[in-house]
N, CA, C and O atoms as a GROMACS GRO file, in nm:
protein
  464
    1MET      N    1  -0.712   2.857  -2.115
    1MET     CA    2  -0.842   2.836  -2.173
    1MET      C    3  -0.822   2.797  -2.319
    1MET      O    4  -0.743   2.859  -2.390
    2THR      N    5  -0.893   2.698  -2.361
    2THR     CA    6  -0.885   2.654  -2.500
    2THR      C    7  -0.989   2.728  -2.581
    2THR      O    8  -1.080   2.790  -2.525
    3GLY      N    9  -0.977   2.721  -2.712
    3GLY     CA   10  -1.072   2.790  -2.798
    3GLY      C   11  -1.212   2.734  -2.790
    3GLY      O   12  -1.307   2.801  -2.832
    4SER      N   13  -1.230   2.613  -2.737
    4SER     CA   14  -1.362   2.553  -2.731
    4SER      C   15  -1.440   2.593  -2.606
    4SER      O   16  -1.560   2.565  -2.596
    5GLU      N   17  -1.373   2.659  -2.510
    5GLU     CA   18  -1.442   2.700  -2.387
    5GLU      C   19  -1.509   2.835  -2.410
    5GLU      O   20  -1.458   2.918  -2.484
    6PRO      N   21  -1.623   2.857  -2.346
    6PRO     CA   22  -1.688   2.987  -2.363
    6PRO      C   23  -1.605   3.097  -2.298
    6PRO      O   24  -1.533   3.072  -2.201
    7ALA      N   25  -1.616   3.217  -2.351
    7ALA     CA   26  -1.545   3.331  -2.292
    7ALA      C   27  -1.600   3.358  -2.153
    7ALA      O   28  -1.720   3.346  -2.130
    8VAL      N   29  -1.512   3.393  -2.061
    8VAL     CA   30  -1.556   3.426  -1.925
    8VAL      C   31  -1.630   3.558  -1.932
    8VAL      O   32  -1.580   3.655  -1.990
    9SER      N   33  -1.746   3.563  -1.874
    9SER     CA   34  -1.828   3.684  -1.884
    9SER      C   35  -1.790   3.784  -1.776
    9SER      O   36  -1.723   3.751  -1.678
   10GLY      N   37  -1.835   3.906  -1.795
   10GLY     CA   38  -1.816   4.011  -1.697
   10GLY      C   39  -1.916   4.000  -1.583
   10GLY      O   40  -1.908   4.077  -1.487
   11ILE      N   41  -2.008   3.907  -1.593
   11ILE     CA   42  -2.109   3.893  -1.488
   11ILE      C   43  -2.043   3.856  -1.355
   11ILE      O   44  -2.078   3.914  -1.252
   12GLN      N   45  -1.950   3.762  -1.356
   12GLN     CA   46  -1.884   3.723  -1.232
   12GLN      C   47  -1.808   3.841  -1.173
   12GLN      O   48  -1.810   3.862  -1.051
   13GLU      N   49  -1.743   3.918  -1.258
   13GLU     CA   50  -1.665   4.032  -1.210
   13GLU      C   51  -1.753   4.138  -1.144
   13GLU      O   52  -1.720   4.187  -1.035
   14ILE      N   53  -1.864   4.173  -1.207
   14ILE     CA   54  -1.951   4.274  -1.149
   14ILE      C   55  -2.023   4.218  -1.025
   14ILE      O   56  -2.046   4.291  -0.928
   15PHE      N   57  -2.058   4.090  -1.030
   15PHE     CA   58  -2.119   4.024  -0.914
   15PHE      C   59  -2.024   4.031  -0.794
   15PHE      O   60  -2.065   4.066  -0.684
   16ASP      N   61  -1.897   3.997  -0.816
   16ASP     CA   62  -1.798   4.000  -0.708
   16ASP      C   63  -1.774   4.142  -0.658
   16ASP      O   64  -1.757   4.162  -0.537
   17PHE      N   65  -1.773   4.239  -0.748
   17PHE     CA   66  -1.755   4.379  -0.709
   17PHE      C   67  -1.868   4.425  -0.618
   17PHE      O   68  -1.844   4.481  -0.511
   18VAL      N   69  -1.992   4.401  -0.660
   18VAL     CA   70  -2.107   4.444  -0.580
   18VAL      C   71  -2.107   4.371  -0.446
   18VAL      O   72  -2.132   4.432  -0.342
   19SER      N   73  -2.079   4.243  -0.447
   19SER     CA   74  -2.075   4.166  -0.323
   19SER      C   75  -1.971   4.222  -0.226
   19SER      O   76  -1.998   4.233  -0.106
   20ALA      N   77  -1.855   4.258  -0.276
   20ALA     CA   78  -1.749   4.316  -0.191
   20ALA      C   79  -1.792   4.451  -0.135
   20ALA      O   80  -1.762   4.482  -0.019
   21GLN      N   81  -1.862   4.531  -0.215
   21GLN     CA   82  -1.910   4.661  -0.166
   21GLN      C   83  -2.013   4.642  -0.055
   21GLN      O   84  -2.013   4.716   0.043
   22LEU      N   85  -2.101   4.545  -0.071
   22LEU     CA   86  -2.200   4.517   0.033
   22LEU      C   87  -2.133   4.467   0.160
   22LEU      O   88  -2.174   4.501   0.270
   23ASP      N   89  -2.028   4.385   0.144
   23ASP     CA   90  -1.952   4.340   0.261
   23ASP      C   91  -1.895   4.460   0.336
   23ASP      O   92  -1.901   4.465   0.458
   24GLU      N   93  -1.840   4.555   0.261
   24GLU     CA   94  -1.781   4.674   0.323
   24GLU      C   95  -1.888   4.760   0.390
   24GLU      O   96  -1.867   4.810   0.501
   25ASP      N   97  -2.003   4.777   0.324
   25ASP     CA   98  -2.113   4.853   0.385
   25ASP      C   99  -2.155   4.790   0.518
   25ASP      O  100  -2.172   4.860   0.618
   26ALA      N  101  -2.170   4.657   0.519
   26ALA     CA  102  -2.211   4.587   0.640
   26ALA      C  103  -2.104   4.598   0.748
   26ALA      O  104  -2.135   4.618   0.865
   27LYS      N  105  -1.978   4.584   0.709
   27LYS     CA  106  -1.867   4.595   0.805
   27LYS      C  107  -1.866   4.733   0.872
   27LYS      O  108  -1.852   4.744   0.994
   28LEU      N  109  -1.881   4.837   0.791
   28LEU     CA  110  -1.880   4.972   0.846
   28LEU      C  111  -2.002   4.997   0.934
   28LEU      O  112  -1.991   5.060   1.039
   29ALA      N  113  -2.118   4.948   0.893
   29ALA     CA  114  -2.240   4.969   0.970
   29ALA      C  115  -2.233   4.898   1.106
   29ALA      O  116  -2.284   4.950   1.206
   30THR      N  117  -2.172   4.781   1.110
   30THR     CA  118  -2.163   4.710   1.238
   30THR      C  119  -2.053   4.764   1.328
   30THR      O  120  -2.050   4.735   1.447
   31ALA      N  121  -1.963   4.844   1.270
   31ALA     CA  122  -1.854   4.902   1.350
   31ALA      C  123  -1.892   5.036   1.414
   31ALA      O  124  -1.819   5.087   1.499
   32VAL      N  125  -2.005   5.092   1.374
   32VAL     CA  126  -2.046   5.222   1.426
   32VAL      C  127  -2.089   5.206   1.571
   32VAL      O  128  -2.169   5.119   1.604
   33PRO      N  129  -2.035   5.292   1.659
   33PRO     CA  130  -2.078   5.284   1.799
   33PRO      C  131  -2.223   5.328   1.814
   33PRO      O  132  -2.275   5.404   1.732
   34PRO      N  133  -2.287   5.282   1.919
   34PRO     CA  134  -2.426   5.326   1.942
   34PRO      C  135  -2.431   5.478   1.946
   34PRO      O  136  -2.341   5.543   2.000
   35GLY      N  137  -2.532   5.533   1.889
   35GLY     CA  138  -2.540   5.679   1.885
   35GLY      C  139  -2.681   5.726   1.904
   35GLY      O  140  -2.772   5.647   1.929
   36PRO      N  141  -2.699   5.853   1.891
   36PRO     CA  142  -2.833   5.910   1.903
   36PRO      C  143  -2.910   5.895   1.773
   36PRO      O  144  -2.943   5.993   1.707
   37TRP      N  145  -2.939   5.769   1.736
   37TRP     CA  146  -3.010   5.745   1.611
   37TRP      C  147  -3.158   5.770   1.633
   37TRP      O  148  -3.220   5.709   1.720
   38ALA      N  149  -3.212   5.860   1.556
   38ALA     CA  150  -3.352   5.896   1.572
   38ALA      C  151  -3.426   5.886   1.441
   38ALA      O  152  -3.519   5.963   1.416
   39ALA      N  153  -3.387   5.793   1.356
   39ALA     CA  154  -3.452   5.781   1.226
   39ALA      C  155  -3.600   5.754   1.242
   39ALA      O  156  -3.642   5.679   1.329
   40GLY      N  157  -3.678   5.816   1.157
   40GLY     CA  158  -3.821   5.794   1.158
   40GLY      C  159  -3.895   5.880   1.258
   40GLY      O  160  -4.019   5.882   1.259
   41THR      N  161  -3.824   5.951   1.342
   41THR     CA  162  -3.891   6.034   1.441
   41THR      C  163  -3.900   6.178   1.398
   41THR      O  164  -3.967   6.260   1.461
   42GLY      N  165  -3.830   6.211   1.288
   42GLY     CA  166  -3.834   6.348   1.239
   42GLY      C  167  -3.734   6.439   1.309
   42GLY      O  168  -3.730   6.559   1.282
   43HIS      N  169  -3.654   6.384   1.398
   43HIS     CA  170  -3.553   6.467   1.463
   43HIS      C  171  -3.431   6.383   1.498
   43HIS      O  172  -3.435   6.260   1.491
   44ALA      N  173  -3.326   6.448   1.533
   44ALA     CA  174  -3.205   6.379   1.576
   44ALA      C  175  -3.137   6.464   1.682
   44ALA      O  176  -3.147   6.586   1.682
   45ASP      N  177  -3.070   6.396   1.772
   45ASP     CA  178  -2.985   6.470   1.865
   45ASP      C  179  -2.867   6.521   1.783
   45ASP      O  180  -2.792   6.442   1.725
   46ILE      N  181  -2.849   6.651   1.779
   46ILE     CA  182  -2.750   6.710   1.691
   46ILE      C  183  -2.623   6.743   1.768
   46ILE      O  184  -2.622   6.832   1.853
   47PRO      N  185  -2.514   6.670   1.738
   47PRO     CA  186  -2.387   6.704   1.801
   47PRO      C  187  -2.346   6.844   1.758
   47PRO      O  188  -2.378   6.887   1.647
   48ALA      N  189  -2.274   6.915   1.844
   48ALA     CA  190  -2.232   7.051   1.813
   48ALA      C  191  -2.149   7.058   1.686
   48ALA      O  192  -2.144   7.162   1.620
   49SER      N  193  -2.084   6.946   1.650
   49SER     CA  194  -1.997   6.946   1.532
   49SER      C  195  -2.074   6.926   1.402
   49SER      O  196  -2.013   6.930   1.295
   50GLN      N  197  -2.205   6.907   1.408
   50GLN     CA  198  -2.282   6.884   1.286
   50GLN      C  199  -2.390   6.989   1.268
   50GLN      O  200  -2.448   7.040   1.364
   51ASN      N  201  -2.416   7.020   1.141
   51ASN     CA  202  -2.530   7.108   1.116
   51ASN      C  203  -2.656   7.023   1.113
   51ASN      O  204  -2.649   6.900   1.115
   52THR      N  205  -2.770   7.087   1.108
   52THR     CA  206  -2.897   7.016   1.114
   52THR      C  207  -2.914   6.915   1.001
   52THR      O  208  -2.956   6.802   1.025
   53GLU      N  209  -2.880   6.954   0.878
   53GLU     CA  210  -2.897   6.864   0.764
   53GLU      C  211  -2.809   6.741   0.778
   53GLU      O  212  -2.854   6.629   0.751
   54ALA      N  213  -2.685   6.759   0.820
   54ALA     CA  214  -2.594   6.645   0.837
   54ALA      C  215  -2.645   6.552   0.946
   54ALA      O  216  -2.640   6.430   0.931
   55ALA      N  217  -2.694   6.608   1.053
   55ALA     CA  218  -2.745   6.526   1.163
   55ALA      C  219  -2.868   6.448   1.120
   55ALA      O  220  -2.881   6.329   1.151
   56LEU      N  221  -2.958   6.514   1.048
   56LEU     CA  222  -3.079   6.445   1.000
   56LEU      C  223  -3.043   6.336   0.900
   56LEU      O  224  -3.102   6.228   0.901
   57HIS      N  225  -2.946   6.364   0.816
   57HIS     CA  226  -2.901   6.262   0.721
   57HIS      C  227  -2.845   6.141   0.796
   57HIS      O  228  -2.880   6.027   0.765
   58ASN      N  229  -2.760   6.166   0.893
   58ASN     CA  230  -2.700   6.057   0.971
   58ASN      C  231  -2.806   5.979   1.048
   58ASN      O  232  -2.798   5.857   1.059
   59ALA      N  233  -2.905   6.049   1.102
   59ALA     CA  234  -3.010   5.981   1.177
   59ALA      C  235  -3.096   5.894   1.085
   59ALA      O  236  -3.144   5.789   1.126
   60ARG      N  237  -3.114   5.938   0.964
   60ARG     CA  238  -3.196   5.861   0.869
   60ARG      C  239  -3.121   5.738   0.816
   60ARG      O  240  -3.184   5.637   0.785
   61HIS      N  241  -2.990   5.747   0.807
   61HIS     CA  242  -2.909   5.637   0.754
   61HIS      C  243  -2.836   5.565   0.868
   61HIS      O  244  -2.714   5.558   0.873
   62THR      N  245  -2.915   5.514   0.958
   62THR     CA  246  -2.862   5.444   1.074
   62THR      C  247  -2.796   5.313   1.032
   62THR      O  248  -2.821   5.263   0.923
   63PRO      N  249  -2.712   5.259   1.119
   63PRO     CA  250  -2.652   5.129   1.088
   63PRO      C  251  -2.758   5.022   1.061
   63PRO      O  252  -2.740   4.937   0.974
   64SER      N  253  -2.868   5.024   1.134
   64SER     CA  254  -2.971   4.922   1.112
   64SER      C  255  -3.035   4.938   0.974
   64SER      O  256  -3.069   4.838   0.910
   65ARG      N  257  -3.051   5.062   0.928
   65ARG     CA  258  -3.106   5.082   0.794
   65ARG      C  259  -3.006   5.034   0.688
   65ARG      O  260  -3.045   4.969   0.591
   66VAL      N  261  -2.879   5.066   0.707
   66VAL     CA  262  -2.777   5.021   0.613
   66VAL      C  263  -2.776   4.869   0.606
   66VAL      O  264  -2.769   4.812   0.497
   67LEU      N  265  -2.783   4.803   0.720
   67LEU     CA  266  -2.783   4.656   0.722
   67LEU      C  267  -2.908   4.600   0.656
   67LEU      O  268  -2.901   4.496   0.589
   68ALA      N  269  -3.022   4.666   0.672
   68ALA     CA  270  -3.144   4.621   0.605
   68ALA      C  271  -3.131   4.637   0.454
   68ALA      O  272  -3.174   4.550   0.378
   69GLU      N  273  -3.070   4.746   0.410
   69GLU     CA  274  -3.050   4.767   0.266
   69GLU      C  275  -2.950   4.666   0.210
   69GLU      O  276  -2.967   4.616   0.099
   70VAL      N  277  -2.846   4.635   0.287
   70VAL     CA  278  -2.749   4.535   0.243
   70VAL      C  279  -2.819   4.400   0.228
   70VAL      O  280  -2.796   4.329   0.129
   71ALA      N  281  -2.902   4.363   0.323
   71ALA     CA  282  -2.974   4.235   0.316
   71ALA      C  283  -3.064   4.231   0.192
   71ALA      O  284  -3.069   4.130   0.122
   72PHE      N  285  -3.134   4.340   0.166
   72PHE     CA  286  -3.221   4.346   0.048
   72PHE      C  287  -3.139   4.332  -0.080
   72PHE      O  288  -3.173   4.254  -0.168
   73LYS      N  289  -3.031   4.409  -0.089
   73LYS     CA  290  -2.948   4.405  -0.210
   73LYS      C  291  -2.884   4.268  -0.230
   73LYS      O  292  -2.868   4.223  -0.343
   74ARG      N  293  -2.848   4.202  -0.120
   74ARG     CA  294  -2.792   4.066  -0.132
   74ARG      C  295  -2.898   3.970  -0.188
   74ARG      O  296  -2.865   3.881  -0.267
   75SER      N  297  -3.022   3.986  -0.148
   75SER     CA  298  -3.127   3.897  -0.200
   75SER      C  299  -3.149   3.922  -0.349
   75SER      O  300  -3.173   3.827  -0.424
   76VAL      N  301  -3.142   4.046  -0.392
   76VAL     CA  302  -3.152   4.077  -0.535
   76VAL      C  303  -3.029   4.023  -0.608
   76VAL      O  304  -3.041   3.962  -0.714
   77LEU      N  305  -2.913   4.046  -0.551
   77LEU     CA  306  -2.788   3.999  -0.612
   77LEU      C  307  -2.788   3.848  -0.630
   77LEU      O  308  -2.737   3.798  -0.730
   78GLU      N  309  -2.846   3.777  -0.536
   78GLU     CA  310  -2.848   3.630  -0.543
   78GLU      C  311  -2.920   3.579  -0.668
   78GLU      O  312  -2.887   3.474  -0.722
   79VAL      N  313  -3.019   3.655  -0.714
   79VAL     CA  314  -3.091   3.618  -0.836
   79VAL      C  315  -2.996   3.614  -0.955
   79VAL      O  316  -3.015   3.536  -1.049
   80TYR      N  317  -2.893   3.698  -0.950
   80TYR     CA  318  -2.800   3.711  -1.063
   80TYR      C  319  -2.667   3.638  -1.040
   80TYR      O  320  -2.571   3.660  -1.114
   81ARG      N  321  -2.662   3.553  -0.937
   81ARG     CA  322  -2.539   3.478  -0.912
   81ARG      C  323  -2.501   3.403  -1.040
   81ARG      O  324  -2.582   3.329  -1.095
   82PRO      N  325  -2.376   3.422  -1.086
   82PRO     CA  326  -2.334   3.352  -1.208
   82PRO      C  327  -2.340   3.200  -1.190
   82PRO      O  328  -2.306   3.146  -1.085
   83LYS      N  329  -2.384   3.135  -1.295
   83LYS     CA  330  -2.391   2.989  -1.295
   83LYS      C  331  -2.299   2.939  -1.405
   83LYS      O  332  -2.305   2.989  -1.517
   84PRO      N  333  -2.214   2.840  -1.376
   84PRO     CA  334  -2.117   2.795  -1.475
   84PRO      C  335  -2.178   2.752  -1.607
   84PRO      O  336  -2.115   2.768  -1.712
   85HIS      N  337  -2.296   2.698  -1.604
   85HIS     CA  338  -2.359   2.650  -1.727
   85HIS      C  339  -2.429   2.760  -1.805
   85HIS      O  340  -2.486   2.735  -1.912
   86ARG      N  341  -2.426   2.884  -1.752
   86ARG     CA  342  -2.499   2.993  -1.816
   86ARG      C  343  -2.410   3.117  -1.825
   86ARG      O  344  -2.432   3.214  -1.753
   87LEU      N  345  -2.312   3.114  -1.911
   87LEU     CA  346  -2.224   3.229  -1.931
   87LEU      C  347  -2.280   3.319  -2.040
   87LEU      O  348  -2.336   3.272  -2.139
   88HIS      N  349  -2.265   3.447  -2.020
   88HIS     CA  350  -2.314   3.546  -2.115
   88HIS      C  351  -2.198   3.636  -2.156
   88HIS      O  352  -2.105   3.655  -2.078
   89PRO      N  353  -2.201   3.690  -2.274
   89PRO     CA  354  -2.098   3.788  -2.310
   89PRO      C  355  -2.113   3.914  -2.226
   89PRO      O  356  -2.221   3.941  -2.174
   90ASP      N  357  -2.006   3.990  -2.213
   90ASP     CA  358  -2.008   4.111  -2.131
   90ASP      C  359  -2.123   4.203  -2.165
   90ASP      O  360  -2.180   4.266  -2.075
   91ALA      N  361  -2.159   4.213  -2.291
   91ALA     CA  362  -2.266   4.303  -2.332
   91ALA      C  363  -2.399   4.263  -2.271
   91ALA      O  364  -2.493   4.344  -2.270
   92GLU      N  365  -2.410   4.142  -2.221
   92GLU     CA  366  -2.536   4.096  -2.164
   92GLU      C  367  -2.536   4.098  -2.012
   92GLU      O  368  -2.616   4.027  -1.949
   93ILE      N  369  -2.448   4.177  -1.952
   93ILE     CA  370  -2.455   4.190  -1.806
   93ILE      C  371  -2.593   4.246  -1.773
   93ILE      O  372  -2.631   4.352  -1.823
   94PRO      N  373  -2.667   4.176  -1.692
   94PRO     CA  374  -2.803   4.222  -1.662
   94PRO      C  375  -2.805   4.365  -1.607
   94PRO      O  376  -2.720   4.404  -1.527
   95ARG      N  377  -2.904   4.439  -1.651
   95ARG     CA  378  -2.916   4.579  -1.608
   95ARG      C  379  -2.923   4.590  -1.456
   95ARG      O  380  -2.871   4.686  -1.399
   96MET      N  381  -2.987   4.494  -1.391
   96MET     CA  382  -2.999   4.501  -1.244
   96MET      C  383  -2.861   4.499  -1.179
   96MET      O  384  -2.839   4.571  -1.082
   97LEU      N  385  -2.768   4.418  -1.229
   97LEU     CA  386  -2.633   4.417  -1.174
   97LEU      C  387  -2.566   4.553  -1.194
   97LEU      O  388  -2.497   4.603  -1.106
   98ARG      N  389  -2.588   4.611  -1.310
   98ARG     CA  390  -2.532   4.744  -1.336
   98ARG      C  391  -2.590   4.847  -1.239
   98ARG      O  392  -2.518   4.934  -1.189
   99LEU      N  393  -2.720   4.837  -1.214
   99LEU     CA  394  -2.786   4.930  -1.120
   99LEU      C  395  -2.736   4.910  -0.978
   99LEU      O  396  -2.718   5.008  -0.905
  100LEU      N  397  -2.714   4.785  -0.938
  100LEU     CA  398  -2.661   4.760  -0.804
  100LEU      C  399  -2.519   4.812  -0.787
  100LEU      O  400  -2.480   4.852  -0.678
  101ALA      N  401  -2.442   4.812  -0.895
  101ALA     CA  402  -2.304   4.859  -0.890
  101ALA      C  403  -2.295   5.012  -0.896
  101ALA      O  404  -2.200   5.070  -0.844
  102ALA      N  405  -2.392   5.076  -0.957
  102ALA     CA  406  -2.387   5.221  -0.982
  102ALA      C  407  -2.357   5.308  -0.860
  102ALA      O  408  -2.279   5.402  -0.872
  103PRO      N  409  -2.416   5.281  -0.742
  103PRO     CA  410  -2.384   5.367  -0.628
  103PRO      C  411  -2.238   5.359  -0.584
  103PRO      O  412  -2.191   5.443  -0.507
  104TYR      N  413  -2.167   5.260  -0.633
  104TYR     CA  414  -2.027   5.241  -0.595
  104TYR      C  415  -1.932   5.285  -0.706
  104TYR      O  416  -1.816   5.241  -0.709
  105ALA      N  417  -1.979   5.369  -0.796
  105ALA     CA  418  -1.900   5.411  -0.912
  105ALA      C  419  -1.770   5.481  -0.872
  105ALA      O  420  -1.675   5.481  -0.950
  106GLU      N  421  -1.763   5.539  -0.755
  106GLU     CA  422  -1.642   5.608  -0.712
  106GLU      C  423  -1.545   5.516  -0.639
  106GLU      O  424  -1.437   5.560  -0.598
  107GLN      N  425  -1.580   5.391  -0.622
  107GLN     CA  426  -1.494   5.296  -0.551
  107GLN      C  427  -1.393   5.234  -0.647
  107GLN      O  428  -1.423   5.214  -0.765
  108PRO      N  429  -1.275   5.202  -0.595
  108PRO     CA  430  -1.176   5.134  -0.680
  108PRO      C  431  -1.234   5.003  -0.732
  108PRO      O  432  -1.301   4.930  -0.660
  109GLY      N  433  -1.207   4.975  -0.857
  109GLY     CA  434  -1.254   4.852  -0.918
  109GLY      C  435  -1.378   4.868  -1.003
  109GLY      O  436  -1.410   4.781  -1.084
  110TYR      N  437  -1.450   4.978  -0.984
  110TYR     CA  438  -1.568   5.002  -1.066
  110TYR      C  439  -1.523   5.028  -1.210
  110TYR      O  440  -1.424   5.098  -1.233
  111GLN      N  441  -1.595   4.972  -1.304
  111GLN     CA  442  -1.560   4.989  -1.445
  111GLN      C  443  -1.665   5.076  -1.514
  111GLN      O  444  -1.786   5.056  -1.499
  112GLU      N  445  -1.618   5.172  -1.589
  112GLU     CA  446  -1.708   5.265  -1.658
  112GLU      C  447  -1.809   5.196  -1.749
  112GLU      O  448  -1.920   5.245  -1.767
  113ASP      N  449  -1.770   5.082  -1.807
  113ASP     CA  450  -1.863   5.014  -1.897
  113ASP      C  451  -1.975   4.942  -1.822
  113ASP      O  452  -2.061   4.879  -1.884
  114TRP      N  453  -1.974   4.951  -1.689
  114TRP     CA  454  -2.084   4.895  -1.610
  114TRP      C  455  -2.197   4.994  -1.592
  114TRP      O  456  -2.303   4.958  -1.542
  115LYS      N  457  -2.177   5.119  -1.633
  115LYS     CA  458  -2.281   5.219  -1.613
  115LYS      C  459  -2.411   5.170  -1.675
  115LYS      O  460  -2.412   5.116  -1.786
  116PRO      N  461  -2.522   5.189  -1.600
  116PRO     CA  462  -2.652   5.144  -1.654
  116PRO      C  463  -2.695   5.226  -1.775
  116PRO      O  464  -2.801   5.202  -1.832
   0.00000   0.00000   0.00000
């Protein structure tokens, strides 16, 4: 890079990070075998290995719900897709990108300076 080129922003990096996390969420959700998903019904078939709270949590966060959330987050993420003609310094990473990355703070690659 020459001195006349703009500095590469952190927007692409955080965009790629969030996109990869959504890919992983979708991959895991589509790999789940069919189960006793009872989201929205107020109950779940509770396997003997789970307590009531864990079963209700699992029933509420069905693969279809995860995929719906991934689709929504991808549509929001698309608004912030980096454009070559519009580079911003790292300090100007849009808050929405930081918020989309926040749930993945424990994943490898997350950067502390992305905290909202």
